[in-house]
C-alpha positions as CSV (number, residue, x, y, z in Angstrom):
1,M,21.6,59.5,-37.7
2,T,22.8,56.6,-35.7
3,S,20.9,53.9,-33.6
4,E,22.0,51.6,-31.0
5,L,20.9,48.0,-30.6
6,D,21.6,45.8,-27.7
7,I,21.8,42.1,-28.7
8,F,22.3,39.0,-26.5
9,V,23.0,35.8,-28.1
10,G,22.7,32.4,-26.2
11,N,21.8,29.0,-26.8
12,T,19.6,28.1,-23.7
13,T,15.9,27.6,-24.7
14,L,13.9,30.0,-22.5
15,I,10.8,28.5,-21.0
16,D,8.1,30.9,-19.7
17,E,6.0,28.8,-17.2
18,D,2.9,31.2,-17.5
19,V,2.8,30.9,-21.4
20,Y,3.5,27.2,-21.2
21,R,0.5,26.8,-18.8
22,L,-1.7,28.7,-21.3
23,W,-0.5,26.6,-24.1
24,L,-1.3,23.5,-22.0
25,D,-4.8,24.9,-21.4
26,G,-5.3,25.1,-25.1
27,Y,-5.6,28.8,-25.4
28,S,-4.8,30.4,-28.9
29,V,-2.2,32.8,-29.3
30,S,-4.5,35.9,-29.3
31,D,-6.2,34.5,-26.3
32,A,-3.1,34.0,-24.6
33,V,-1.8,37.5,-25.3
34,A,-5.0,38.9,-24.0
35,L,-4.7,37.0,-20.7
36,R,-1.1,38.1,-20.4
37,V,-2.2,41.7,-21.1
38,R,-4.7,41.5,-18.2
39,S,-2.2,40.0,-16.0
40,G,-0.3,43.5,-16.0
41,I,2.8,42.1,-17.8
42,L,3.1,45.2,-20.1
43,E,3.2,47.6,-17.2
44,Q,5.7,45.3,-15.3
45,T,8.1,45.0,-18.1
46,G,7.5,48.3,-20.2
47,A,7.0,46.1,-23.3
48,T,4.7,47.0,-26.2
49,A,1.8,45.0,-27.2
50,A,3.6,44.0,-30.4
51,V,6.4,42.7,-28.4
52,L,4.2,40.6,-26.2
53,Q,2.5,39.2,-29.3
54,S,5.8,38.1,-30.8
55,D,7.1,36.6,-27.6
56,T,4.0,34.6,-27.0
57,M,4.2,33.2,-30.8
58,D,7.9,32.5,-30.2
59,H,7.0,30.4,-27.2
60,Y,4.1,28.8,-28.8
61,R,6.6,27.7,-31.6
62,T,9.0,26.2,-29.2
63,F,6.4,24.2,-27.2
64,H,5.0,22.8,-30.3
65,M,8.6,21.6,-31.5
66,L,9.0,20.2,-28.2
67,E,5.7,18.2,-28.1
68,R,6.9,15.3,-30.1
69,L,9.8,14.8,-27.6
70,L,7.4,15.1,-24.5
71,H,5.4,12.0,-25.8
72,A,8.6,10.0,-25.0
73,P,10.3,12.1,-22.3
74,P,13.5,10.2,-22.3
75,K,14.0,11.6,-25.9
76,L,13.9,15.1,-24.3
77,L,17.0,14.4,-22.2
78,H,19.0,13.0,-25.0
79,Q,18.4,15.4,-28.0
80,L,20.7,18.0,-28.8
81,I,18.5,20.8,-30.5
82,F,17.1,22.3,-27.4
83,Q,19.6,23.4,-24.6
84,I,17.3,23.0,-21.7
85,P,18.6,22.9,-18.0
86,P,17.4,19.6,-16.3
87,S,15.1,21.4,-13.8
88,R,13.3,23.0,-16.9
89,Q,13.1,19.6,-18.5
90,A,11.5,18.0,-15.4
91,L,9.0,20.9,-15.3
92,L,8.1,20.6,-19.0
93,I,7.4,16.7,-18.5
94,E,5.6,17.0,-15.1
95,R,3.3,19.8,-16.3
96,Y,2.6,18.0,-19.6
97,Y,1.4,14.9,-17.8
98,A,-0.2,16.6,-15.0
99,F,-4.0,16.4,-14.8
100,D,-7.2,17.8,-13.2
101,E,-8.2,15.3,-10.5
102,A,-11.8,16.4,-11.0
103,F,-11.7,15.5,-14.6
104,V,-9.8,12.2,-14.0
105,R,-12.5,11.2,-11.3
106,E,-15.2,11.3,-14.1
107,V,-13.3,8.9,-16.5
108,L,-11.5,6.8,-13.9
109,G,-12.4,3.0,-14.6
110,K,-13.7,3.6,-18.1
111,K,-12.3,2.0,-21.1
112,L,-9.6,4.2,-22.6
113,S,-11.4,4.8,-25.9
114,K,-12.6,7.9,-28.0
115,G,-16.2,7.1,-26.9
116,T,-15.3,9.1,-23.7
117,K,-14.9,12.3,-25.7
118,K,-18.7,12.5,-26.3
119,D,-19.1,13.3,-22.7
120,L,-17.2,16.5,-22.6
121,D,-20.2,18.8,-22.2
122,D,-21.5,16.9,-19.2
123,I,-17.9,16.6,-17.6
124,S,-17.4,20.2,-18.0
125,T,-20.6,21.2,-16.4
126,K,-20.2,18.6,-13.6
127,T,-16.5,19.3,-12.6
128,G,-16.6,23.1,-13.4
129,I,-13.5,22.6,-15.8
130,T,-13.9,24.6,-18.8
131,L,-14.9,22.9,-21.9
132,K,-11.7,24.1,-23.6
133,S,-9.7,22.6,-21.0
134,C,-11.8,19.3,-21.2
135,R,-11.3,19.3,-25.0
136,R,-7.5,19.6,-24.4
137,Q,-7.4,16.9,-21.9
138,V,-9.3,14.4,-24.1
139,G,-8.0,15.4,-27.5
140,A,-11.1,16.7,-29.2
141,A,-11.0,18.8,-32.4
142,P,-8.3,21.5,-32.0
143,P,-8.6,25.2,-32.4
144,V,-7.8,26.7,-35.7
145,P,-4.0,27.6,-35.7
146,E,-3.2,31.3,-35.8
147,H,-0.4,32.5,-38.0
148,N,0.6,28.8,-38.4
149,I,1.2,28.6,-34.6
150,P,-0.5,25.4,-33.6
151,C,-2.3,25.6,-30.3
152,L,-2.0,22.5,-28.1
153,H,-4.1,19.8,-29.5
154,S,-1.9,16.5,-29.5
155,N,-1.5,16.8,-25.7
156,P,-5.0,15.4,-24.7
157,L,-4.7,14.1,-21.2
158,F,-6.8,11.1,-22.3
159,D,-4.1,10.3,-24.9
160,N,-1.4,10.7,-22.1
161,F,-3.6,7.9,-20.3
162,K,-3.5,5.7,-23.3
163,R,0.0,6.3,-24.1
164,V,1.3,5.4,-20.6
165,F,-1.0,2.3,-20.6
166,K,0.2,1.1,-23.8
167,V,3.8,1.2,-22.7
168,V,3.5,-0.3,-19.4
169,E,0.5,-2.8,-19.5
170,E,2.7,-5.9,-20.4
171,M,5.9,-5.0,-18.8
172,R,7.7,-7.0,-16.1
173,G,8.5,-5.2,-12.8
174,S,6.8,-2.6,-10.8
175,L,4.1,-0.5,-12.5
176,V,5.2,2.7,-10.8
177,D,8.8,2.1,-11.5
178,N,8.3,1.4,-15.1
179,I,6.1,4.6,-15.4
180,Q,8.9,6.7,-13.9
181,Q,11.5,5.0,-16.0
182,H,9.7,5.5,-19.3
183,F,8.0,8.8,-18.6
184,L,10.3,10.5,-16.0
185,L,7.5,11.4,-13.8
186,S,7.7,12.4,-10.0
187,D,7.0,9.5,-7.7
188,R,3.5,10.9,-6.8
189,L,2.5,11.6,-10.3
190,A,3.8,8.1,-11.4
191,R,1.5,6.5,-8.5
192,D,-1.4,8.3,-9.8
193,Y,-0.9,7.1,-13.2
194,A,-0.3,3.6,-12.0
195,A,-3.8,3.9,-10.4
196,I,-5.4,5.0,-13.5
197,V,-3.8,2.2,-15.5
198,F,-4.8,-0.4,-12.8
199,F,-8.5,1.1,-12.7
200,A,-8.7,1.1,-16.6
201,N,-7.5,-2.4,-16.7
202,N,-9.8,-3.9,-14.1
203,R,-12.8,-1.6,-15.1
204,F,-13.7,-0.9,-11.5
205,E,-17.1,0.8,-11.3
206,T,-16.6,4.3,-10.0
207,G,-19.7,6.2,-11.4
208,K,-22.6,5.0,-9.3
209,K,-24.5,7.6,-7.4
210,K,-23.5,6.1,-4.0
211,L,-19.7,6.4,-4.9
212,Q,-19.8,10.1,-5.9
213,Y,-18.7,11.2,-2.6
214,L,-15.3,9.5,-3.3
215,S,-12.5,11.4,-4.7
216,F,-9.8,10.4,-7.1
217,G,-7.3,10.4,-4.1
218,D,-9.6,7.8,-2.4
219,F,-9.6,5.4,-5.3
220,A,-5.8,5.9,-5.9
221,Y,-5.0,5.1,-2.4
222,C,-7.1,1.7,-2.6
223,A,-5.5,1.0,-6.0
224,E,-1.9,1.4,-4.5
225,L,-3.0,-1.0,-1.7
226,M,-4.4,-3.5,-4.2
227,I,-1.4,-3.2,-6.5
228,Q,0.9,-4.0,-3.4
229,N,-1.0,-6.9,-2.1
230,W,-3.6,-8.5,-4.6
231,T,-1.8,-8.5,-7.9
232,L,0.5,-11.1,-9.5
233,G,3.4,-8.9,-8.7
234,A,2.6,-9.2,-4.9
235,V,3.9,-12.9,-5.2
236,D,6.0,-12.9,-8.2
237,S,8.0,-9.9,-9.2
238,Q,9.0,-11.3,-12.7
239,V,5.6,-12.1,-14.3
240,D,4.1,-10.1,-17.1
241,D,1.3,-7.7,-16.2
242,M,2.6,-8.1,-12.6
243,D,0.9,-4.9,-11.3
244,V,-1.9,-4.6,-13.7
245,D,-3.9,-7.8,-13.3
246,L,-5.3,-9.2,-10.0
247,D,-3.8,-12.5,-8.8
248,K,-6.6,-14.9,-10.1
249,E,-5.5,-17.8,-8.0
250,F,-5.8,-15.6,-5.0
251,L,-9.4,-14.4,-5.8
252,Q,-10.2,-18.1,-6.3
253,D,-8.8,-19.0,-2.9
254,L,-10.8,-16.2,-1.2
255,K,-13.9,-18.5,-1.4
256,E,-12.3,-20.5,1.5
257,L,-13.1,-17.6,3.8
258,K,-16.8,-18.3,3.3
259,M,-16.6,-20.8,6.2
260,L,-16.2,-17.8,8.6
261,V,-19.8,-17.0,8.2
262,A,-21.1,-20.4,7.0
263,D,-20.1,-22.1,10.1
264,K,-22.3,-20.9,12.8
265,D,-20.0,-22.0,15.7
266,L,-16.9,-20.0,14.0
267,L,-19.2,-17.0,13.5
268,D,-20.4,-17.0,17.0
269,L,-17.0,-17.4,18.4
270,H,-15.5,-14.7,16.2
271,K,-18.4,-12.4,17.3
272,S,-17.5,-13.2,21.0
273,L,-13.8,-12.6,20.5
274,V,-14.3,-9.1,19.1
275,C,-17.0,-8.2,21.7
276,T,-15.0,-9.2,24.5
277,A,-11.9,-7.3,23.3
278,L,-13.9,-4.2,22.5
279,R,-16.5,-3.9,25.5
280,G,-16.0,-0.5,27.1
281,K,-13.8,0.8,24.3
282,L,-16.2,1.3,21.6
283,G,-18.7,4.2,21.7
284,V,-21.1,2.3,19.3
285,F,-20.4,-1.1,21.1
286,S,-24.4,-1.9,21.3
287,E,-24.9,-1.1,17.5
288,M,-21.7,-3.2,16.6
289,E,-22.7,-6.2,18.7
290,A,-26.3,-6.2,17.2
291,N,-25.0,-5.8,13.7
292,F,-21.8,-7.8,13.9
293,K,-23.0,-10.9,12.0
294,N,-24.5,-8.7,9.1
295,L,-21.3,-6.9,8.8
296,S,-19.0,-9.9,8.9
297,R,-21.2,-11.7,6.2
298,G,-21.1,-8.5,4.0
299,L,-17.1,-8.4,4.2
300,V,-16.7,-12.1,3.8
301,N,-19.2,-12.5,0.9
302,V,-17.4,-9.5,-0.9
303,A,-14.2,-11.9,-0.9
304,A,-16.1,-14.9,-2.0
305,K,-17.6,-13.4,-4.8
306,L,-14.3,-11.9,-6.5
307,T,-14.0,-14.9,-8.9
308,H,-16.6,-13.2,-11.2
309,N,-15.5,-10.3,-13.3
310,K,-18.7,-8.4,-12.5
311,D,-18.1,-8.7,-8.8
312,V,-14.6,-7.4,-9.2
313,R,-15.9,-4.4,-11.2
314,D,-18.5,-3.8,-8.4
315,L,-16.1,-4.0,-5.4
316,F,-16.4,-0.6,-4.4
317,V,-20.1,-0.5,-4.7
318,D,-20.3,-3.6,-2.5
319,L,-17.9,-2.2,0.1
320,V,-20.0,0.9,0.5
321,E,-23.3,-1.0,0.6
322,K,-22.3,-3.9,2.9
323,F,-20.0,-1.7,5.2
324,V,-19.8,2.0,5.0
325,E,-23.3,2.7,4.7
326,P,-24.6,0.5,7.7
327,C,-21.9,2.0,9.8
328,R,-22.9,5.4,8.8
329,S,-26.5,4.8,9.7
330,D,-25.6,3.9,13.2
331,H,-23.3,7.0,13.4
332,W,-20.1,5.2,13.9
333,P,-17.1,7.7,14.4
334,L,-13.9,6.7,12.4
335,S,-12.1,5.9,15.4
336,D,-14.7,3.1,16.2
337,V,-14.5,1.8,12.6
338,R,-10.8,1.6,12.9
339,L,-10.8,-0.1,16.4
340,F,-13.4,-2.6,15.0
341,L,-11.6,-3.4,11.7
342,N,-8.3,-4.1,13.7
343,Q,-10.0,-6.2,16.2
344,Y,-12.1,-8.0,13.7
345,S,-9.2,-8.7,11.5
346,A,-6.9,-9.8,14.4
347,S,-9.4,-12.2,16.2
348,V,-9.4,-14.6,13.5
349,H,-5.9,-15.7,14.4
350,S,-7.5,-17.1,17.6
351,L,-10.1,-19.3,15.9
352,D,-8.7,-22.8,16.0
353,G,-11.1,-24.2,13.5
354,F,-9.8,-21.8,10.8
355,R,-6.9,-22.6,8.6
356,H,-6.6,-19.8,6.2
357,Q,-4.7,-17.2,8.2
358,A,-2.4,-16.2,5.6
359,L,-5.1,-15.8,3.0
360,W,-7.1,-13.8,5.4
361,D,-4.4,-11.3,6.2
362,R,-3.7,-10.8,2.6
363,Y,-7.4,-10.0,2.0
364,M,-8.1,-7.8,5.1
365,G,-4.9,-6.2,5.5
366,T,-5.9,-4.4,2.0
367,L,-9.5,-4.2,2.7
368,R,-9.0,-2.6,6.0
369,G,-7.0,0.0,4.6
370,C,-9.6,0.7,1.9
371,L,-12.5,0.9,4.2
372,L,-10.8,3.4,6.5
373,R,-10.2,5.5,3.5
374,L,-13.7,5.1,2.0
375,Y,-15.3,6.0,5.4
376,H,-16.0,9.7,5.1
377,D,-18.7,12.1,4.2
């Protein structure tokens, strides 16, 4: 009796994206096999359950061995053990550091510590993300390995946050560029991680009830504007922590803007300039005219208080309370908000008694962009 066996030998490491996703989600080998069976893979390939089990275990072994390299992605590029095409290397890294935005929204601005792990049940219920996925993302107790094949447990997303934070927090140069250089992430994902690092460092309040309508994308957009304009790196590209720390001297100088609302003549003139420019153009002109001084005081007072750490942390709470909510209550459309903020900012340049134009532009240029992003349901 003779038997024939076809054998193919190669040195390219095969990566199954579907199995990789299951591993990242923290599924055990048996659970992963069951999910693959339900997907119809046995019918599609003609394989047996035993072959599928063996295939899944083999992929899990590979991912486990690759994991230590994924902690420092440049090592994956320069190692010689696994022959992985560049496109597959990029996929492994990008998927490893990808995250659920709903989950990140719940931990954004919090200190990157183990204490957050205690809130897993609440986060799972609130976001609709499975508890297993939450455990994977924050690095809670790992599942029991099957057949000595470890499930993913040392790839907690929370640990990814801490790892990125630790590497880049004191580096010179652009925060986004440093993240891309040391973790080889796409531009978009690197910018998102930069926002996470920035919020963790400055501890902005994001959990208050009135802020719950805001998404991670809203906060990340504002973080990018602040990094570009309000940090030390906005004025000096060679300082340490350039894109992580807010420029303290700039925040101190913002107290000078208080004269815009403290000086009655300046306040009245500013109102007159804005109203003259917007009359006939603003659908909520009457509401704007009646509430101009309150809105202006709110925006300027936010600036004047940013010398205190607590007020920095409460920046988004103050913006919603002082501007977003009053405009919402008067039913301002976004187009009117944009027209008002543009004219409100530009009119200051016509105030002869005001001598802090550059400071004003640095402040309002960023604040205007943030407010327009925050103004939605």
